[in-house]
N, C-alpha and C positions, 0 to 999 in steps of 0.2 A: 822346457823353454827357460832360459836363464833370465834373471832380472834385467840384465842389460839388453837382451833380445826383446823382452817385453817393453822396456822403455823405448827402444827404437821403433817397434811396431806402433806403440801409442803415439809417438812423435809423428810418424808417417801418416797415421790415421787422422790426426788433428790437422796436419799440413794439407792433406788431400781435400779436406772440407773447409779449407781457408781459415783455420784457427790463426790468431794473431799472436805475435811475440811469444812463441813457444820456447820454453826453457826446460832443460832436463838437469835437475840438481842431484848429484850423488850425495846422499845423506847417511849412508850406512855406517860411516865412522863416527857420526855425530848423534845418532839416535837408534833405538831398537824398533822404531815405528815402521821403517821401510829402508830399502837400499836406495831407491830413487823416488824423487817427487818430479812429476811432469806438470808444468803449470802453463796454462794458455788463457788467452783472452778471446771472448766472443763478442759479437756486435749486438746481440739481442737474445731474449729468452729462447726464441725459436732456434737461433744459431747454437746456443748452449745445448739444446736437446739434440740437434743434428750432430754436433761434435761428440757428445757423450754416446749417442747411439752408434756412431761409427766405431768408436773405441770398443764398445761392448761387442759389436758384431765381429770385428777383426780378431779380437781375442777369443771369442766364443768359437770361431772357426778353427782355432788352435787348441780348443779344449780348456780354455781358461775363463772362468766366470768370476765376477767380482764377489768378494767376501761381504762387502757392504757398500751401499750407495746412499749418499746423504745430500739433501738440498734440492731435490727435484721440485718441491713445492715452493721454495723460496723464489725461484725465477731469476736470481742474479748470481747463482753459483751452484756447482755440483761437484761432489767429491766421489771418485770411484776408487775403492780400496781393493786392489788386486793382490794384496799380501805384500810382496817385496816391492811393488810399484804402486804408489798412490798418485792419482791424477786429479788435479784441481782445474776446473774450468770456470772462469769468472767473467762477469761484465767488467769493463775497465775501471769503473768507480769502486767496485767491490774489491777488485784485485789491488788497487792502490791502497784501500783501507787496510786490508790484511797484510800486505807487503811481505809475502813469504820469502822473496829473494833477500830482503833485508834481514828478516828474522833468521834465515839460514845462510847468512853471508859467508860463513866458513865452508860451505859446500862447494864442491867442484861443479862448475857448469859445463856440461858437455856440448860440443858442437855436433850437429847431426852427422857430419862426415866421420867423426870419431867413434860414434856408436857402431 
């Protein structure tokens, strides 16, 4: 599975479970951390768990497991590191605080139809 295919599958998984304001940022030319960041907003801690669980399930079905998961205990954000694609799921206030889209403003933002 290519990084782009992974990003699309993650986007679709988040969208299927009603993730909000989902953005796919191509950061491969800007950092060695990943090729893509997928960022989404959830409405509650329960919604975060639902979104993250769906991403993990859909990628696991394709044989892809996260290398690292961070933030489950915080309740206001979770990071899933799938290697070339890192997924960030935040509550709105936390997403605003970290402002990843501003931090990575040089990244290309993909439309779902383009993936």
